[in-house]
N, C-alpha and C positions, 0 to 999 in steps of 0.2 A: 700624391699620398696615399694610405691607406688608415686604416683604422687602428695597425699596430704603430705607424709614427704619430697619432694624437695621445700625448700624456695624459694622466689623470686630472691636471690642473686645468681642461678646458682648453678652447681655440686662443691663440694668442694673434697678437693684432699683425705680426710678420706671414703667420697662415693665414689668414685672412687677404689681405696684399697680395701673397704667391697663388692661392687661389683666382683669386681674381684674373690675376696674370694667364692661367692656363686654361679658363672655359667655365662656359658654364656646366659639363658635365661632372668639372672636378668639383666645382661646390657642392653638386647634388652627391656625391660618392661622399665627399668632406661632412655632409648635414647628416646622411643615413649613417655615417659614424659615428657620428656624435649621438643619434638620435639611439643606437645599438647598445654607445656603453652607458646611458641613461639607464635603459632599458634592464641591463645586465646589473647594474647598480642595485635596481629596486628591488623588495621582496618582494615574491609574488601575493596579489590579492588573494585575501584569505575569502573564501567563498561560502556564503551564510549557508546554514543547514535548508535542506528543505521543507516548508512550510508544512506543517498536519492538516488534514481537513477538518475544515468547523465543526465546533462541535465532537468530535470524536475523541473517545476517549478509549485505551486499550482495555480490552476483557469481554465476555459476553453478556454480564449481566450487569446491572446498573450498579455502582458502590452503595453497598450497606446491603444489598439482598445477595442469594445465591439459589443456584438452581434448581427446579421444582424435584421433591420426591420422587419416585418410581408411580406412575398412572395407575389408580383406584382398583384400574381390573386386575393389578396383579397382585394384589391382597385376597380378591375372593376362594374359594378354595374349590379346586378341581374340580371334584364333584359338582358341583353347583354351577361351575363356570359351563362345562358340557350340559349338564341338563339342561342351561338357556339357550345353547348356540342349537341344541338338536331341538329345542322347541322351535326357536326363530328361523332354521332348516324347514322345520313342518310346515311352520305357518306359511312360505313362502314359494313352497315347490312341490304341497302336497295339502291344499286347504280343505278340499273335500271328503278327506280320511281322519279319523281320531288323531289326538297327538298320541306320541307313546313317550314324554318327556318325564314323566314321573312329577310334574309339578303342575299339570294342569288340573282342576278339577272334572271329574266324570261328566259325559255328556247329559246327565238325567238334571244334573243340579246347576246347570248354566242357563 
């Protein structure tokens, strides 16, 4: 017997008697054919969607907030910024020389 000989109505009593006369191998193939027919009738199982990590919300910022604006140093006028950089550079690299940044008070008043 093959799976093509088994009808949609399942195994009949005559089928079981015939299979028993033919031996164990035939019974095994009959049962495998029945299992295959049953699996073919079933709808495939719906796979659940993967779980999201706990506590994760999409987006970079919490709900109700927005990213911060530009850094405060971007609002400093360029000449003032350049003078501050020049002063820092003079203090770090030439501490013994007088500062030429334009913002430092003269040596006499310090």
